[in-house]
C-alpha positions in Angstrom: -6.4 -20.7 20.6 -5.4 -22.0 17.0 -9.7 -22.6 16.6 -10.1 -18.9 16.9 -7.2 -18.1 14.4 -7.9 -20.4 11.5 -11.7 -19.4 11.8 -10.7 -15.7 12.3 -8.8 -16.2 9.0 -11.4 -18.2 6.6 -13.5 -15.5 7.7 -11.0 -12.6 6.4 -10.6 -14.8 3.6 -14.2 -14.8 2.5 -14.6 -10.8 2.9 -11.4 -9.8 1.0 -12.5 -10.6 -2.2 -15.8 -8.0 -1.4 -13.4 -5.1 -0.8 -13.0 -3.9 -4.1 -16.7 -3.9 -4.6 -17.0 -2.0 -1.4 -15.7 1.0 -2.5 -15.8 1.3 -6.4 -17.1 5.3 -7.0 -13.5 7.0 -7.8 -12.5 9.8 -9.6 -11.5 8.6 -13.3 -7.8 8.1 -14.1 -5.7 9.6 -16.9 -6.0 7.4 -20.2 -3.3 7.1 -22.5 -3.3 8.7 -25.8 -4.2 6.0 -28.5 -7.3 4.8 -30.9 -10.4 3.3 -30.3 -10.5 -0.1 -30.2 -11.4 -1.7 -33.6 -14.1 -4.4 -34.1 -11.4 -7.2 -34.6 -9.5 -6.1 -31.2 -12.4 -6.6 -29.2 -13.7 -9.8 -31.0 -10.2 -10.7 -30.4 -10.3 -9.7 -26.7 -14.3 -11.9 -26.2 -12.5 -14.6 -27.6 -9.5 -14.6 -25.2 -11.7 -14.0 -22.4 -13.9 -17.1 -23.4 -10.8 -20.0 -23.9 -7.9 -18.7 -21.8 -7.4 -18.2 -18.4 -6.0 -15.8 -15.7 -4.9 -17.7 -13.1 -1.6 -15.7 -12.0 -4.5 -12.6 -11.2 -7.1 -15.0 -9.9 -5.7 -14.8 -6.2 -5.3 -10.8 -5.8 -7.7 -10.2 -4.0 -6.7 -8.4 -1.4 -7.5 -4.6 -1.6 -5.5 -2.1 0.1 -5.1 2.0 -0.7 -1.8 4.1 1.2 0.3 6.4 0.1 3.9 6.5 -1.2 6.3 9.3 -1.7 9.2 9.0 -4.2 12.8 8.0 -2.3 14.5 10.3 -4.6 12.0 13.0 -4.4 9.9 13.0 -1.2 7.6 15.7 -2.3 6.4 13.3 -5.2 4.0 11.8 -3.6 0.9 9.7 -4.7 -2.3 7.5 -3.6 -1.8 3.5 -4.3 -4.1 1.1 -4.6 -2.7 -2.1 -3.9 -4.2 -5.8 -5.4 -2.4 -8.4 -3.7 -1.6 -11.9 -2.8 -1.0 -13.3 0.3 1.7 -16.3 -1.2 2.4 -17.6 2.2 3.0 -16.0 5.5 5.7 -14.7 4.9 5.5 -13.4 1.1 2.7 -11.0 -0.7 3.1 -9.7 -4.2 0.9 -6.7 -5.5 0.1 -5.0 -8.5 -0.4 -1.0 -8.7 -3.0 1.2 -9.8 -3.9 4.9 -9.5 -7.3 4.0 -8.4 -10.1 1.1 -8.3 -12.4 1.8 -11.6 -12.2 0.0 -14.5 -10.1 2.4 -16.7 -7.2 2.8 -13.9 -3.9 2.8 -15.0 -1.0 0.2 -13.8 1.3 2.2 -12.4 3.9 0.1 -10.6 4.5 -3.5 -8.4 5.3 -4.1 -4.6 6.6 -7.3 -2.3 5.6 -7.3 0.8 7.4 -9.8 3.5 7.5 -10.4 6.9 10.8 -9.3 9.7 11.5 -12.3 9.4 12.5 -12.6 5.7 13.5 -8.8 5.6 16.0 -10.3 8.2 18.1 -12.7 5.9 18.2 -9.9 3.0 21.9 -8.7 2.6 22.6 -5.3 4.0 23.0 -3.9 0.6 19.4 -4.6 -0.5 17.8 -3.3 2.7 17.9 0.1 1.6 15.1 -0.7 -0.8 12.8 -1.9 0.9 10.3 0.8 3.0 8.8 -0.2 6.5 5.1 -0.5 7.4 4.3 0.2 11.2 3.7 3.9 10.7 1.8 3.0 7.4 -0.5 1.1 9.5 -0.1 2.8 13.2 -0.9 6.1 11.5 -4.0 5.0 9.9 -3.0 5.4 6.5 -2.9 2.1 4.8 -6.5 0.6 4.9 -8.3 -2.5 3.4 -11.7 -0.8 2.0 -15.2 -2.4 2.0 -14.4 -4.8 4.8 -15.6 -4.9 8.4 -13.5 -3.0 11.0 -12.7 -6.3 12.7 -11.7 -8.0 9.5 -9.5 -5.1 8.8 -8.3 -4.7 12.0 -6.9 -8.4 11.8 -5.4 -8.1 8.6 -2.9 -5.0 9.7 -2.3 -6.4 13.1 -0.9 -9.1 10.4 1.0 -6.7 8.7 3.0 -5.4 11.7 6.8 -5.2 11.3 6.4 -5.7 7.6 8.2 -4.1 5.0 7.9 -3.4 1.3 10.1 -3.0 -2.1 7.7 -1.2 -4.6 8.7 0.2 -8.1 6.4 3.0 -10.0 6.6 2.7 -13.1 4.3 5.1 -14.5 3.5 8.6 -13.5 -0.5 9.7 -14.3 -0.4 12.8 -11.8 0.0 13.0 -8.1 0.3 16.0 -6.1 2.4 18.8 -7.6 3.5 17.0 -10.0 1.3 16.3 -14.0 1.1 13.5 -15.4 2.7 11.8 -18.4 0.2 10.5 -21.1 2.6 7.2 -21.1 5.4 5.9 -18.7 8.3 7.8 -19.4 11.8 7.5 -17.7 13.2 4.8 -15.3 11.9 2.9 -12.8 11.0 5.2 -9.4 11.9 3.1 -6.1 8.9 4.2 -3.4 8.9 4.7 0.5 6.3 5.0 3.2 5.4 8.0 5.3 6.8 7.5 8.9 6.4 11.5 10.6 3.7 13.4 10.6 3.6 15.7 8.6 5.4 13.9 5.8 2.5 13.3 3.9 1.4 16.8 2.1 -1.6 18.9 3.0 -4.6 17.5 1.4 -3.1 13.8 -0.1 -4.5 12.2 2.5 -7.7 13.7 3.1 -8.7 14.0 -0.5 -8.6 10.0 -0.3 -10.5 9.9 2.7 -13.4 12.1 0.8 -13.5 10.0 -1.9 -13.9 6.8 -0.2 -15.6 7.7 3.3 -12.6 6.9 5.1 -11.7 8.5 8.4 -8.5 8.3 9.0 -8.0 9.9 12.5 -10.4 6.7 13.6 -8.4 4.1 12.2 -5.3 5.4 14.2 -7.3 5.4 17.5 -8.3 2.3 17.0 -5.1 0.8 16.0 -3.4 2.0 18.9 -3.3 -1.3 20.1 -1.1 -2.3 18.0 2.2 -0.5 19.0 3.1 -2.9 21.7 3.7 -5.2 18.7 5.8 -2.3 16.8 9.8 -3.6 16.4 12.4 -0.8 15.5 12.7 -0.9 11.9 15.0 -0.1 9.1 14.3 3.1 6.8 11.9 4.9 9.4 14.3 7.9 9.5 15.3 7.7 5.5 13.4 10.9 4.8 13.5 12.6 7.7 15.9 15.7 6.9 13.0 16.1 3.6 11.0 16.8 6.2 12.7 18.8 8.9 9.3 19.8 10.5 8.0 16.5 10.9 7.1 14.5 13.8 7.6 11.0 15.4 4.3 8.5 15.4 4.2 6.7 18.6 5.8 3.4 18.4 7.9 4.3 14.8 11.4 3.8 15.8 14.1 3.3 13.6 16.6 0.8 14.3 19.4 3.0 14.0 18.6 5.1 16.7 16.8 2.4 19.4 17.8 0.3 21.9 15.7 -2.4 20.9 12.5 -1.4 21.9 9.6 0.6 20.6 9.0 4.2 21.8 7.0 4.7 24.5 3.3 6.2 23.6 3.3 9.7 23.5 
């Protein structure tokens, strides 16, 4: 069994760098104001590329696409493109962009930890970390461009994990005009944890652009429910969406008796 797991991880590691290539065509993102690069700047860039390394960026080969509402303003919702480095089995770090093209804007960061590490956090710190089970079981979190078995293995590995996400630039999202430059304080992002929290059109627009079928992925991941543990933060946005409905298998720790909800 261990041999099979190691082999599967090796295949997954080989395939993940291809994910960004498999879904490159997205709409152009808003560009910040500024003059065109001078010839001197371009020359310096070429020299830096030839002589300097990018070691911290090299390992960021896990590509994920999901959605974030901001915790203080849940109707401010956005599509988030994550480029991540799995540092070890329990910790990953990601840069966030508003697209996956060469002109995409850097909009934030996310750290991802296992439930094991989450349980070591002080109570005051836990309010910054959003749960991931709903993103996975709903089919909203995807790893585009890799074979379905590899994506399923990746999602299984992220069950019960948590993310701490800060967005620093609103470049335009559902109902919110974008800022030309990064403005204001960082925005703490959260996750969708109930059906009906995502604004109409948000998921559908992503699916159409990237040829993804969220409903199909949800059905394909139904067997992952058995792995779901109650998580902190599931009900944190519940009052903001009174018409929303529970996602089977997604339970808040405070309202659970220690077991995941039965499938409905």
